[in-house]
C-alpha positions in Angstrom: 0.4 0.6 -0.2 2.6 1.9 0.9 4.0 4.4 -2.1 7.2 5.6 -3.2 6.6 8.9 -2.9 8.3 10.8 -0.7 6.8 12.2 2.6 8.3 15.8 2.5 9.8 17.2 0.0 12.0 20.3 0.0 10.6 23.4 0.8 11.2 25.1 -2.9 8.8 22.9 -3.6 5.2 25.0 -5.2 3.7 22.0 -3.1 5.2 21.6 -0.5 3.5 20.6 2.7 4.5 19.2 6.0 6.1 15.5 6.4 2.7 15.8 8.3 0.1 17.6 7.7 1.2 14.9 4.5 0.2 12.0 6.6 -2.8 13.4 7.8 -4.5 14.3 4.1 -3.0 10.4 3.4 -5.0 8.8 5.8 -8.4 11.3 5.1 -8.6 10.2 2.2 -8.0 6.1 2.8 -11.1 6.2 4.5 -12.6 7.2 1.3 -14.1 3.6 -0.3 -14.9 3.7 3.7 -17.5 6.5 3.4 -18.7 5.6 0.2 -19.7 1.6 1.6 -21.0 3.7 5.0 -22.5 6.3 2.3 -24.5 3.5 0.0 -25.6 1.7 3.3 -28.0 4.3 5.1 -29.7 5.2 1.1 -33.3 3.8 3.2 -34.5 3.1 6.6 -35.6 -0.4 5.0 -31.5 -1.1 3.7 -29.9 -0.2 7.1 -27.8 -1.9 8.4 -28.4 -3.2 12.2 -25.5 -1.2 13.5 -26.3 1.7 11.8 -24.1 3.5 15.1 -20.7 2.0 13.3 -21.5 4.6 10.2 -23.0 7.1 12.2 -21.5 10.8 14.0 -21.0 9.3 17.1 -22.7 11.9 20.1 -25.0 12.4 18.2 -27.9 12.8 21.7 -30.7 11.9 18.5 -33.9 9.7 18.1 -35.6 9.7 14.1 -33.0 7.8 13.0 -34.1 8.4 9.6 -33.0 12.3 10.7 -29.7 11.0 12.2 -29.6 9.2 8.4 -29.4 12.0 7.1 -27.4 13.4 8.2 -24.5 11.4 7.9 -25.4 10.7 4.3 -24.5 14.5 3.6 -21.1 14.5 6.6 -19.8 10.9 4.1 -21.3 12.6 0.6 -19.5 16.3 1.7 -16.1 14.5 2.1 -15.4 12.3 -0.7 -17.1 15.7 -2.6 -14.0 17.1 -1.5 -11.7 14.5 -2.4 -13.3 13.6 -5.5 -13.1 17.8 -6.1 -8.9 18.6 -5.4 -8.8 15.0 -7.5 -10.7 17.3 -10.8 -9.2 20.4 -10.1 -5.8 18.6 -9.9 -6.1 17.1 -13.2 -9.4 16.5 -15.3 -7.7 14.2 -17.8 -6.3 12.5 -15.3 -8.7 12.8 -12.5 -9.9 9.1 -12.4 -6.3 8.2 -11.9 -5.7 10.0 -9.2 -8.3 9.4 -7.1 -7.1 6.0 -7.7 -4.6 6.8 -6.0 -4.3 8.1 -3.5 -8.4 6.4 -2.1 -6.6 3.4 -2.3 -3.1 4.0 -1.9 -2.3 2.2 -5.2 1.7 3.5 -6.4 2.5 4.5 -9.8 3.5 1.0 -11.2 0.3 -0.4 -9.8 -2.1 1.7 -12.1 0.1 1.1 -14.6 -0.2 -2.2 -14.9 -4.1 -2.4 -14.2 -5.3 0.7 -15.3 -2.6 1.7 -17.9 -2.4 5.3 -16.1 -1.7 7.2 -19.6 1.3 9.2 -18.7 4.8 8.9 -17.4 5.5 8.0 -13.3 6.7 11.9 -13.4 4.1 13.1 -14.4 1.5 11.9 -11.7 3.5 12.1 -9.0 3.9 16.0 -9.5 0.0 16.2 -10.5 -0.2 14.0 -7.3 1.8 16.3 -4.4 -0.4 18.6 -6.7 -3.7 17.1 -5.7 -2.0 17.1 -1.7 -1.3 21.0 -1.8 -4.8 21.4 -2.9 -6.6 19.6 -0.7 -4.4 20.8 2.1 -5.9 24.4 0.6 -9.2 23.3 0.7 -8.9 21.2 4.3 -8.2 24.7 6.2 
């Protein structure tokens, strides 16, 4: 699951973010599949999982399960949209590959072998760094 990118860049790099900020954002993105699964599981009360408490925000005291489901779906949708918009903002043509790379922890080699990414390693990792730089700006 490890990528072949150094967590810390030179501060002269236009997409520089701190090492710990990078790790924070990387782990944020790796939760995307969990959010997507939870979002889809909360489609309606009839299809809601028995362990609803796993998917809804902790600390909610509301007794209305429909409202809890709706609030949780909105929360998951906002997070997913934030990641998706940062990927689209990075590169409109390569965003599906960037999104897969950051949300599934895939390296350039994995993307090249499995999905035939149409760019070279240098271009991909430059866009990868740009993605996290954009996401960092959006999350502030």
